[in-house]
C-alpha positions as CSV (number, residue, x, y, z in Angstrom):
1,M,-6.0,92.3,192.6
2,K,-2.8,94.5,192.4
3,S,-3.1,97.8,191.2
4,L,-0.7,100.5,190.8
5,S,-0.4,103.5,193.0
6,L,1.7,106.5,193.1
7,S,1.6,108.8,196.2
8,I,1.9,112.4,195.3
9,A,1.6,115.6,197.1
10,F,1.5,119.1,196.3
11,L,2.4,122.9,197.4
12,I,-0.5,125.5,196.9
13,L,0.7,128.4,195.3
14,H,-1.6,131.5,194.7
15,L,-1.0,132.5,190.9
16,P,-4.1,132.5,188.7
17,L,-4.5,130.0,186.0
18,Q,-4.8,132.5,183.1
19,A,-1.6,134.2,184.2
20,Q,0.3,130.9,184.2
21,A,-1.1,129.8,181.1
22,Q,0.2,133.1,179.1
23,S,3.7,133.0,180.6
24,L,4.6,129.2,180.8
25,Q,7.3,128.3,178.3
26,N,9.2,125.2,177.4
27,P,12.5,125.4,179.8
28,A,14.5,124.2,176.6
29,S,12.6,126.4,173.9
30,S,15.8,126.5,171.9
31,S,15.9,122.5,171.7
32,P,14.6,120.6,169.0
33,D,11.7,119.2,171.3
34,F,8.3,119.3,169.5
35,Y,4.9,117.8,169.3
36,K,3.5,117.8,165.7
37,R,0.6,116.8,163.9
38,F,1.1,115.5,160.4
39,E,-1.1,114.4,157.5
40,G,-0.3,112.7,154.3
41,T,0.0,109.2,152.8
42,I,1.4,105.8,153.7
43,A,1.2,103.5,150.8
44,R,-0.9,106.2,149.4
45,Q,-3.4,105.9,151.8
46,P,-4.5,109.0,153.8
47,V,-3.2,108.9,157.5
48,V,-2.9,111.5,160.5
49,M,0.2,111.3,162.5
50,Y,1.0,112.7,165.8
51,L,4.8,112.9,166.7
52,E,6.6,114.1,170.0
53,R,10.2,114.5,170.7
54,E,11.4,115.2,174.1
55,G,15.3,115.2,174.5
56,G,16.4,111.8,173.0
57,R,12.7,110.2,173.6
58,W,10.5,109.9,170.6
59,H,6.9,108.4,170.4
60,G,4.1,108.7,168.1
61,T,0.9,107.5,167.0
62,Y,-0.7,107.4,163.7
63,F,-4.0,106.1,162.1
64,Y,-5.4,105.8,158.6
65,S,-8.3,107.9,157.8
66,N,-10.8,105.1,156.8
67,V,-9.7,103.0,159.8
68,Q,-8.8,105.4,162.6
69,Q,-7.6,102.9,165.1
70,P,-4.6,104.3,166.5
71,I,-1.3,102.4,165.8
72,P,1.6,103.5,168.4
73,L,5.1,103.8,167.2
74,W,8.2,102.9,169.3
75,K,11.4,104.2,168.5
76,E,14.6,102.1,167.2
77,W,17.9,103.4,167.8
78,S,19.8,101.7,164.7
79,E,19.0,100.1,161.5
80,N,20.9,96.8,161.1
81,G,23.3,97.9,163.9
82,R,23.8,101.4,162.3
83,L,23.1,104.5,164.3
84,L,20.8,106.6,162.4
85,S,21.6,110.4,161.2
86,A,20.3,113.1,163.1
87,D,17.5,113.8,160.5
88,S,16.3,110.3,160.4
89,I,14.5,107.9,162.7
90,I,13.1,104.5,162.7
91,F,9.4,103.4,164.4
92,V,8.2,99.9,165.1
93,E,4.5,99.4,164.8
94,R,3.3,97.9,167.8
95,P,-0.6,97.5,167.6
96,T,-2.6,95.6,170.3
97,G,-2.4,91.8,169.8
98,D,0.3,91.9,167.3
99,T,4.1,91.4,167.1
100,A,6.2,94.2,166.2
101,T,6.8,93.5,162.2
102,N,5.9,96.8,160.5
103,R,8.4,99.5,160.5
104,L,8.5,103.1,159.6
105,V,11.8,104.8,158.4
106,L,11.4,108.6,158.5
107,H,13.6,111.4,157.1
108,Y,13.1,115.1,157.5
109,I,13.2,116.9,154.2
110,S,12.1,120.4,155.6
111,P,11.1,121.6,159.2
112,G,7.2,120.5,158.3
113,A,7.7,117.7,155.8
114,I,8.6,114.1,156.3
115,E,9.4,111.5,153.7
116,G,10.3,107.9,154.2
117,S,9.3,104.3,153.9
118,W,6.9,102.0,155.2
119,T,7.8,98.2,155.7
120,G,5.8,95.3,156.4
121,G,4.5,91.7,155.1
122,G,7.5,91.7,152.5
123,K,6.1,95.0,151.1
124,V,7.8,98.5,151.0
125,A,5.6,101.6,150.5
126,P,6.3,105.1,150.3
127,V,5.6,107.7,153.4
128,A,4.8,111.3,152.5
129,L,3.7,113.8,155.5
130,K,3.4,117.6,156.2
131,E,2.7,119.2,159.3
132,A,-1.1,120.5,159.3
133,Y,-3.5,121.7,161.8
134,T,-7.0,121.7,160.7
135,S,-9.9,123.3,162.4
136,G,-10.5,121.6,165.7
137,S,-7.0,120.5,165.9
138,Y,-4.4,122.3,168.4
139,R,-0.6,122.9,168.7
140,F,1.2,121.8,171.8
141,E,4.9,121.9,173.0
142,P,6.7,119.6,175.6
143,F,7.2,120.9,179.2
144,W,9.0,118.8,181.8
145,K,10.4,118.8,185.3
146,T,12.7,116.0,186.8
147,D,14.4,115.8,190.1
148,S,16.8,113.1,191.7
149,T,18.9,112.5,194.5
150,T,21.8,110.5,195.1
151,F,22.7,109.2,198.7
152,T,24.4,106.1,200.3
153,V,22.6,102.8,201.2
154,G,24.3,100.5,203.7
155,P,28.3,101.3,204.2
156,K,29.1,102.3,200.6
157,H,26.4,101.5,197.9
158,Q,25.9,104.9,196.0
159,N,22.0,105.0,195.2
160,T,20.0,107.4,192.7
161,I,16.4,108.0,192.8
162,T,14.4,109.8,190.2
163,S,11.1,111.3,189.9
164,S,9.7,112.9,186.6
165,F,6.6,114.5,185.2
166,H,6.2,115.3,181.4
167,I,3.1,117.3,179.9
168,L,2.3,119.0,176.8
169,I,1.5,122.7,177.0
170,P,-1.2,124.1,174.8
171,S,0.2,126.8,172.1
172,P,-0.4,130.6,173.0
173,D,-2.3,130.9,169.9
174,L,-5.2,128.9,171.3
175,P,-8.1,131.3,172.6
176,T,-7.7,132.1,176.3
177,D,-11.0,130.3,177.5
178,K,-10.0,126.9,175.4
179,R,-6.2,127.2,176.5
180,T,-7.3,127.8,180.3
181,F,-9.7,124.8,180.0
182,V,-7.2,122.4,178.4
183,F,-4.5,123.7,180.7
184,S,-6.9,123.0,183.8
185,E,-7.5,119.3,182.5
186,I,-3.8,118.6,182.3
187,G,-3.3,120.0,185.7
188,L,-6.0,117.8,187.1
189,R,-4.1,114.6,185.7
190,L,-1.3,115.3,187.6
191,G,-3.0,116.3,191.0
192,C,-2.2,120.2,190.9
193,K,-4.9,122.7,191.7
194,P,-5.5,124.5,188.2
195,A,-7.1,127.5,189.7
196,T,-4.4,128.4,192.2
197,Q,-1.5,126.4,191.3
198,D,1.3,127.4,188.8
199,I,1.7,124.1,187.2
200,R,5.5,124.5,186.8
201,E,6.0,124.8,190.7
202,C,3.4,122.1,191.2
203,M,5.5,119.4,188.9
204,L,8.6,120.6,190.4
205,N,7.2,120.0,194.0
206,L,5.8,116.7,192.9
207,A,9.1,115.4,191.9
208,R,10.9,116.7,194.8
209,R,8.5,115.1,197.2
210,G,8.6,112.0,195.3
211,C,12.1,111.8,195.5
212,D,12.1,112.6,199.3
213,S,9.5,110.0,199.9
214,D,11.1,107.1,198.1
215,R,14.7,107.8,199.9
216,A,13.0,107.6,203.2
217,D,11.4,104.3,202.0
218,V,14.6,102.9,200.6
219,L,16.6,103.8,203.8
220,E,14.1,102.2,205.9
221,M,13.9,99.1,204.1
222,A,17.8,98.8,204.0
223,K,18.5,99.5,207.6
224,D,18.1,95.9,208.9
225,M,19.6,94.4,205.8
226,P,23.0,92.8,205.9
227,D,25.6,94.8,204.1
228,S,26.0,92.0,201.5
229,D,22.6,91.9,200.7
230,I,22.8,95.6,199.8
231,V,25.8,94.9,197.5
232,N,24.4,92.3,195.6
233,G,21.0,93.6,195.3
234,G,22.0,97.1,194.7
235,F,19.7,97.6,191.8
236,M,16.7,97.1,194.2
237,F,17.2,100.7,195.4
238,E,17.4,102.3,192.1
239,W,13.7,103.5,192.5
240,F,12.1,105.9,190.0
241,S,8.7,107.2,189.2
242,D,7.6,108.7,185.8
243,S,4.5,110.2,184.7
244,R,3.8,111.3,181.1
245,I,0.8,113.1,179.6
246,S,0.6,113.2,176.0
247,V,-2.2,113.8,173.3
248,K,-3.5,110.6,171.6
249,Y,-6.3,112.2,169.7
250,N,-6.3,115.9,168.4
251,E,-9.4,116.3,166.0
252,D,-13.0,117.9,165.9
253,D,-12.3,120.1,169.2
254,L,-12.1,116.9,171.0
255,L,-8.6,115.8,172.7
256,V,-7.7,112.5,174.3
257,L,-5.2,113.1,177.0
258,E,-3.2,109.9,177.6
259,E,-1.1,109.6,180.8
260,E,1.6,106.9,180.9
261,I,2.7,106.3,184.6
262,S,6.0,104.0,185.2
263,A,7.5,103.3,188.6
264,Y,10.0,100.8,190.4
265,S,10.1,100.5,194.1
266,G,11.8,97.4,194.5
267,G,10.7,93.8,193.7
268,A,10.9,91.7,190.5
269,H,10.0,94.4,188.0
270,E,8.5,97.9,187.3
271,S,4.9,99.0,187.6
272,Y,3.0,100.8,184.8
273,A,-0.1,101.8,183.6
274,K,-2.0,104.0,181.2
275,F,-5.1,106.3,181.7
276,V,-7.1,108.3,179.0
277,N,-9.4,111.2,179.0
278,V,-11.7,112.6,176.5
279,I,-12.2,116.3,176.9
280,D,-14.5,118.4,174.4
281,V,-12.7,121.8,173.9
282,R,-15.4,123.3,172.5
283,N,-17.9,123.0,175.4
284,G,-15.1,123.1,178.3
285,K,-16.3,119.4,179.5
286,S,-14.6,116.3,180.4
287,L,-16.7,113.2,178.6
288,S,-18.0,110.3,180.3
289,L,-19.0,107.0,178.6
290,S,-22.7,107.9,178.9
291,D,-21.7,111.2,176.8
292,V,-20.8,109.1,173.8
293,T,-23.0,106.3,174.1
294,T,-26.5,104.8,175.4
295,A,-25.4,101.3,175.3
296,D,-26.0,99.0,178.3
297,S,-23.4,97.2,180.4
298,I,-24.6,93.8,178.8
299,T,-24.2,95.2,175.2
300,L,-20.9,96.9,175.8
301,Q,-19.6,93.5,177.2
302,R,-20.7,91.7,174.1
303,L,-19.1,94.2,171.7
304,L,-15.9,94.3,173.7
305,E,-15.6,90.5,173.7
306,A,-16.2,90.3,170.2
307,A,-13.4,93.2,169.5
308,I,-11.0,91.4,171.7
309,R,-11.4,88.2,169.9
310,K,-10.8,89.8,166.6
311,E,-7.6,91.6,167.7
312,Y,-6.0,88.8,169.2
313,H,-7.1,86.4,166.3
314,M,-9.0,83.9,168.5
315,E,-11.6,81.3,167.6
316,S,-15.1,82.0,168.3
317,D,-15.4,79.0,170.8
318,Q,-11.9,79.8,172.3
319,P,-12.1,81.0,176.0
320,L,-11.1,84.4,176.8
321,S,-9.4,83.1,179.8
322,D,-6.7,81.9,177.5
323,I,-5.4,85.6,177.5
324,L,-7.6,87.1,180.4
325,F,-8.2,86.5,183.8
326,S,-11.7,85.3,183.3
327,D,-14.1,84.4,180.3
328,Y,-15.7,87.8,180.0
329,L,-14.8,91.4,179.7
330,T,-16.8,94.3,180.9
331,G,-16.4,98.0,180.1
332,N,-14.7,100.5,182.1
333,N,-14.4,104.4,182.0
334,N,-10.8,104.4,180.7
335,F,-11.8,104.9,177.2
336,Y,-10.7,106.9,174.3
337,I,-12.4,108.0,171.1
338,T,-11.2,108.2,167.3
339,R,-13.3,109.5,164.3
340,T,-14.5,105.7,163.7
341,G,-14.8,104.0,167.1
342,L,-14.2,103.5,170.7
343,G,-10.9,102.3,172.5
344,F,-10.9,100.7,176.1
345,V,-7.7,100.5,178.0
346,Y,-7.2,97.8,180.7
347,N,-3.8,97.9,182.9
348,P,-2.0,95.2,184.1
349,Y,-3.5,93.3,186.7
350,E,-7.0,94.6,185.9
351,V,-8.0,91.7,183.4
352,A,-4.8,90.1,182.5
353,S,-1.2,89.4,183.8
354,W,1.6,91.9,184.1
355,A,3.3,90.2,181.3
356,D,0.5,90.7,179.1
357,G,0.9,94.5,179.5
358,V,-1.6,97.2,178.9
359,I,-4.4,95.7,176.8
360,E,-6.3,98.1,174.5
361,V,-9.7,97.1,172.9
362,F,-11.1,98.8,170.0
363,I,-15.1,99.1,168.9
364,P,-15.8,100.5,165.5
365,F,-18.7,103.0,165.6
366,S,-20.6,100.8,163.2
367,S,-20.9,98.2,165.8
368,F,-22.8,100.4,168.0
369,K,-25.5,100.9,165.6
370,R,-28.1,103.4,167.0
371,K,-26.3,103.5,170.5
372,L,-24.3,106.7,170.2
373,T,-25.6,109.9,171.6
374,P,-27.1,112.4,169.0
375,W,-24.7,115.1,169.9
376,F,-21.6,112.9,169.7
377,M,-22.8,111.7,166.3
378,K,-23.2,115.1,164.9
379,R,-19.8,116.3,166.2
380,M,-18.1,113.4,164.5
381,G,-20.0,113.9,161.2
382,L,-21.8,110.3,161.6
C-alpha cells in the first residue's frame, strides 16, 4: 500500500509557549484575510458556516443544524465566464459521494453579514448569514510561512521549489490556559515542540529545510539524465509541499483540527492526504475514539459499511469492492465529530485508489444507540 510521507525537521528555540501565544500576530494583519464563524439560514433552514480567506485562497464548510454532516465548499473564480466583483464569491458544494451540482453565490453586505443565493436541483433559495460566536466557539486568524528556491537543473532549465505551512492562530481574547492548549495542539500537528519553540520560527525553518531537501533530491535525480529529457520533462522538477491546518468544527468547547497535506516530488501526479484531530478545549485533552464511543470494531465496521452504501447510493447487495479495494470497511483513528455524528476520513490508497480521492464516511449518533460515552453525550446534549 502506498502512503504519503513528508519529511520535516525543526530547529529548537527556547521561547516559552505562553509568551509566543501572546505576541504572535498575522504577518499581513492589514490584509482582508480571516477565519469567521457564521450563523443564519439557507433556504430558511438554520445553518452554521465556517469561512476562511488567505490571500486569493478561499475555502469553507457549512452544516444544517438539524443534519450537521459537513458540506465542503470550493471556490469558483467566475460566473459564466465573468469574473466576480471584490465583494462576491461563488462556492460549489462537494459532499462525499456526490458530484458538484449545488452552488452558493455570496455577497458581503457589511463586515459581519453575508447575503446571497443557493442553487441546486433546479431550485433557488435565499442565504442570510451573520458572524457569530456562541459560548464554546472561538475566534481564529490565518497565519502562514512560505519559502521557495529557484535554481538551474541541467544546462539551462530554471526550476522553482516551494514549501508552505498555513495554520489558524487562536484569538488573544481566549483565556490564556485554553489558548496555550490550542496553540500546543496546532504546533504538534506541524511537528514543532510547543513548550520550547516559537511556532513562527519553527514554520519558517520547516519551509526552508523542505526546500533545501527537495532541491538536493532534484539535483541528484537529474544529474544522470540527458539534457533533452530535462528540457522535455521540466515539470517533473517543479516540486512543492503544502500543509494547511484549519478548523472543521468549532462548537461546544470542542474543536476539530483538519490538516490537509499536498506535495509533488516527481511522477505522474501529486500526493495528498487529510488528517483530523478532535480536541476538548474545556478539559485540555486530545480525544481518541474510545473517548467518544464504546462500540467494538465489529459494530463500527457494520455502521461504516451501511453509511458508505448510503452516501455512495449503493444497493444493499452491491459489493463494496466496486468503489473500494475490498468488500469491507473498518474504522480508524482519523475521525471528526459534529453535533449529530462521527465522520471517518480515509486517504488515497488507504481503502481506495488515488483517483477516488479522500473518502469521508459519516455515521449519525442515532446509529450508535447506547454506545456513546456518558460524558460525551452530556457535552453534546444528547
